Each structure stands twice: as C-alpha cells, then as structure tokens.
C-alpha positions as CSV (number, residue, x, y, z in Angstrom):
1,M,-7.2,-25.5,12.6
2,K,-9.0,-28.7,11.5
3,L,-11.4,-28.9,8.5
4,Q,-14.0,-31.7,8.2
5,V,-14.1,-32.9,4.6
6,E,-16.4,-35.4,2.8
7,K,-15.0,-38.1,0.6
8,R,-16.4,-37.7,-2.9
9,T,-18.4,-40.7,-4.2
10,E,-19.1,-39.0,-7.6
11,V,-16.8,-37.2,-9.9
12,G,-17.3,-35.3,-13.2
13,S,-18.7,-31.9,-14.2
14,S,-22.3,-32.8,-13.3
15,A,-21.3,-33.9,-9.8
16,A,-19.2,-30.8,-9.3
17,K,-22.1,-28.6,-10.4
18,R,-24.4,-30.3,-7.9
19,A,-21.8,-29.8,-5.2
20,R,-21.5,-26.1,-5.9
21,M,-25.3,-25.7,-5.7
22,N,-25.0,-27.2,-2.2
23,K,-22.3,-24.7,-1.2
24,K,-19.5,-27.3,-1.5
25,I,-16.1,-27.0,-3.2
26,T,-14.5,-30.0,-5.0
27,A,-11.0,-30.7,-4.0
28,V,-8.3,-33.4,-4.1
29,I,-5.8,-34.4,-1.4
30,Y,-2.5,-35.8,-2.8
31,G,1.1,-36.1,-1.7
32,K,4.2,-38.3,-1.6
33,D,3.1,-41.9,-0.7
34,V,-0.5,-40.6,-0.4
35,E,-3.2,-41.9,-2.7
36,A,-5.0,-39.0,-4.4
37,T,-8.4,-38.6,-2.7
38,P,-11.2,-36.6,-4.2
39,V,-13.1,-34.7,-1.4
40,L,-15.7,-32.0,-0.8
41,L,-15.0,-28.9,1.3
42,D,-17.7,-26.8,3.0
43,A,-17.4,-23.4,1.1
44,K,-17.9,-21.3,4.3
45,D,-15.4,-23.3,6.4
46,F,-12.8,-23.1,3.6
47,D,-13.3,-19.3,3.3
48,G,-12.6,-19.1,7.0
49,I,-9.3,-20.9,6.5
50,L,-8.3,-18.5,3.9
51,K,-9.3,-15.4,5.9
52,N,-7.5,-16.6,9.1
53,L,-4.4,-18.4,7.7
54,G,-4.0,-17.0,4.1
55,I,-3.4,-18.7,0.8
56,N,-0.4,-20.7,2.0
57,A,-2.4,-22.1,4.9
58,I,-1.3,-25.3,6.6
59,F,-4.1,-27.1,8.5
60,D,-5.5,-30.5,9.4
61,V,-8.2,-32.3,7.5
62,A,-10.4,-35.1,8.8
63,V,-11.9,-37.1,6.0
64,S,-15.4,-38.7,6.4
65,D,-13.8,-42.2,6.0
66,G,-11.8,-41.7,9.2
67,K,-8.4,-40.7,7.6
68,T,-6.7,-37.5,8.8
69,A,-3.8,-35.5,7.3
70,Q,-2.0,-32.2,7.5
71,V,-2.2,-30.3,4.3
72,I,-1.1,-27.1,2.6
73,I,-3.1,-25.3,-0.1
74,K,-1.3,-25.7,-3.4
75,D,-3.8,-24.4,-5.9
76,V,-7.1,-22.6,-5.8
77,Q,-9.2,-22.2,-9.0
78,V,-11.6,-19.3,-9.1
79,D,-14.4,-18.8,-11.6
80,S,-13.6,-15.6,-13.5
81,L,-17.3,-14.5,-13.8
82,S,-18.7,-15.3,-10.3
83,N,-15.3,-15.0,-8.5
84,Q,-16.2,-18.1,-6.6
85,I,-13.8,-20.9,-5.7
86,Y,-14.7,-24.1,-7.6
87,N,-11.7,-26.4,-7.1
88,V,-8.9,-26.7,-4.7
89,A,-5.7,-28.8,-4.6
90,L,-4.4,-29.8,-1.1
91,Q,-1.0,-31.4,-0.7
92,A,-0.6,-33.8,2.3
93,I,2.7,-33.0,4.1
94,K,4.8,-34.7,6.7
95,K,6.7,-33.1,9.6
96,G,10.0,-31.6,8.5
97,Q,9.2,-32.0,4.8
98,K,10.6,-29.2,2.6
99,L,8.1,-27.5,0.3
100,T,8.5,-25.1,-2.7
101,M,6.1,-22.2,-2.3
102,S,5.2,-18.9,-3.9
103,V,4.9,-16.2,-1.2
104,P,3.4,-12.7,-1.9
105,I,5.6,-9.6,-1.8
106,H,4.1,-6.5,-0.2
107,L,5.5,-3.0,-0.7
108,E,5.3,-0.9,2.5
109,G,5.5,2.9,2.4
110,A,4.5,3.3,-1.2
111,E,2.5,6.4,-0.4
112,E,5.6,8.1,0.9
113,V,7.3,8.0,-2.5
114,K,6.6,11.6,-3.6
115,E,8.7,11.8,-6.8
116,G,8.8,9.4,-9.7
117,I,6.6,6.5,-10.5
118,L,6.9,3.4,-8.3
119,S,6.4,0.1,-10.0
120,Q,6.4,-3.4,-8.5
121,T,7.9,-5.8,-11.0
122,L,7.9,-9.0,-8.9
123,N,4.7,-9.9,-6.9
124,V,5.7,-13.3,-5.5
125,L,8.9,-14.9,-4.3
126,E,9.6,-18.6,-4.9
127,I,11.1,-20.2,-1.8
128,E,11.9,-23.6,-0.4
129,T,11.5,-24.3,3.3
130,I,9.9,-26.7,5.8
131,S,6.1,-26.5,6.3
132,T,6.2,-24.8,9.7
133,N,8.5,-22.0,8.4
134,I,6.4,-20.6,5.5
135,P,5.7,-16.9,5.9
136,T,2.4,-15.4,4.9
137,E,4.2,-12.6,3.0
138,F,7.5,-10.7,2.6
139,V,7.4,-7.0,3.3
140,I,9.8,-4.5,1.7
141,D,10.0,-0.9,2.8
142,V,10.1,1.4,-0.2
143,S,9.4,4.7,1.6
144,K,12.9,6.1,1.1
145,M,13.2,5.2,-2.6
146,K,14.1,7.9,-5.1
147,I,14.0,8.2,-8.9
148,G,16.4,5.8,-10.5
149,E,16.6,3.5,-7.5
150,A,15.6,-0.2,-7.5
151,L,15.2,-3.0,-5.0
152,T,16.0,-6.6,-5.9
153,V,15.4,-10.0,-4.5
154,A,18.7,-9.6,-2.5
155,D,17.0,-6.8,-0.5
156,I,14.4,-9.2,0.9
157,I,15.2,-10.3,4.4
158,V,14.4,-14.0,5.0
159,D,14.8,-16.5,7.8
160,K,18.1,-18.5,7.6
161,D,16.1,-21.7,7.1
162,I,14.5,-20.4,3.9
163,T,16.1,-20.9,0.5
164,I,15.2,-18.3,-2.1
165,L,14.9,-19.9,-5.6
166,A,14.7,-16.6,-7.5
167,D,17.7,-14.8,-8.9
168,A,19.1,-12.4,-6.3
169,D,19.5,-9.7,-9.0
170,E,15.9,-9.9,-10.1
171,T,14.2,-6.5,-9.7
172,V,11.3,-6.3,-7.2
173,A,10.5,-2.6,-7.3
174,V,11.8,0.5,-9.2
175,V,11.1,4.2,-9.2
176,A,11.2,5.7,-12.6
177,A,11.2,9.3,-13.7
178,P,7.8,10.4,-15.0
179,S,7.5,10.8,-18.7
180,A,7.3,14.2,-20.2
181,S,3.7,15.4,-20.0
182,E,2.0,15.5,-23.3
183,E,0.9,18.9,-24.6
184,T,-2.7,19.4,-23.9
185,T,-4.7,19.9,-27.0
186,P,-7.2,22.7,-26.6
187,A,-10.8,21.6,-26.9
188,A,-12.3,22.1,-30.3
189,A,-14.1,25.4,-30.3
190,T,-17.8,25.3,-30.8
191,E,-19.3,27.1,-33.7
192,P,-20.1,30.7,-32.4
193,A,-23.7,31.6,-32.2
194,V,-24.8,34.4,-34.5
195,I,-25.8,37.3,-32.2
196,G,-29.2,38.6,-33.0
197,E,-30.2,35.7,-35.2
198,K,-33.9,35.0,-34.7
199,L,-35.3,31.5,-34.5
200,K,-37.3,30.5,-37.5
201,A,-40.9,29.8,-36.8
C-alpha cells in the first residue's frame, strides 16, 4: 500500500491543532541516513492502513516534495480523552534491514479453560527480524491448560529468521486455582413493621 503524505511547513502545537481540525495527523519520518521529515497524514487513509495491515504495518509513503520511502509504524500517540490519533512516528527502512519490534501475543481457546483462573502475564513479544518477516501477532493455544500450568516465551513458535529478545523462561499465561470464596454476609434485616399500627393523621 502507498500513502500520500504532505510535507509540513509549520510545526508547533498551534499548527498541530489546525491540522487535526482539518482531519490530518502530524507525523515524522526518520531513519538511518534519513533526515527527519515532519509530514501530515490524512486521518482516514492512515486509519485504513491500521485496519488492513495492523500496528506493525509496513507501507510506502510518497511525500509531496517528490521523495518516496518504505516505512514502518514505530509509535502511535492517542489522545486519552477523544481516543483519536494525534501523532505518529514512521521509521524509514531499507531492504534486508533488521528491526526490533513489539508483536502482540494472542491467547486462543481461553473460553475452553473450565477450571481455574487464566491470566495473561505477557501481552507483547520483543523480537528482531527483517522488515518483510514481521508477524502481525503470535498465537498461543491455551485450551488444554489446567490449574497450576503455565506457558512461557519458549512455548511460542516463531520463524527461524526471527530472534526473540525476551527471556525464554518468562511466563506468558498461567492458570491459577480460584481463591476461597468469601462468606456471604446476610443482608442487614430491615426493621420489622408493627402489625396493626395505624398511620397518624
């Protein structure tokens, strides 16, 4: 996919605010031997990139000044109140270049764990690999896990060209025994009504 971007002529909070009002996202393209270039992304087009390619998307950008580059999303900043993206960092990459990435870990079959409490203790896996070999996610089957069992980083199957940077013994998911249920406290009794009592006028 290719994304048309506009080179920014103005920087600063006021310019960024105006850009957001025009449904643009401020961004910067940077990389090894690449001069950092502030740009504007079309919010709708960038949302399409995320939906189709994911957070670790690799795609081409064409800058309004004629320059082109292949980039990968390195950081996305989201406003906590509006949940809207307001700034993006794009790293320019070269063919065969190795990258360090955080890839989401997805637990499959969690609904089949009938006993115990399943907890995911590691949500992303740090890896190093070439740009064309970055997976969108790692999937671990937890459907057969029982109380007291745990899965670690070593249980994640990766391509031979991927280097895992996390400790192999780091826990990813564990099934713990449920805690003893607390005794239920009976609801406070309401004051009994006096039978036969007449309402005062």
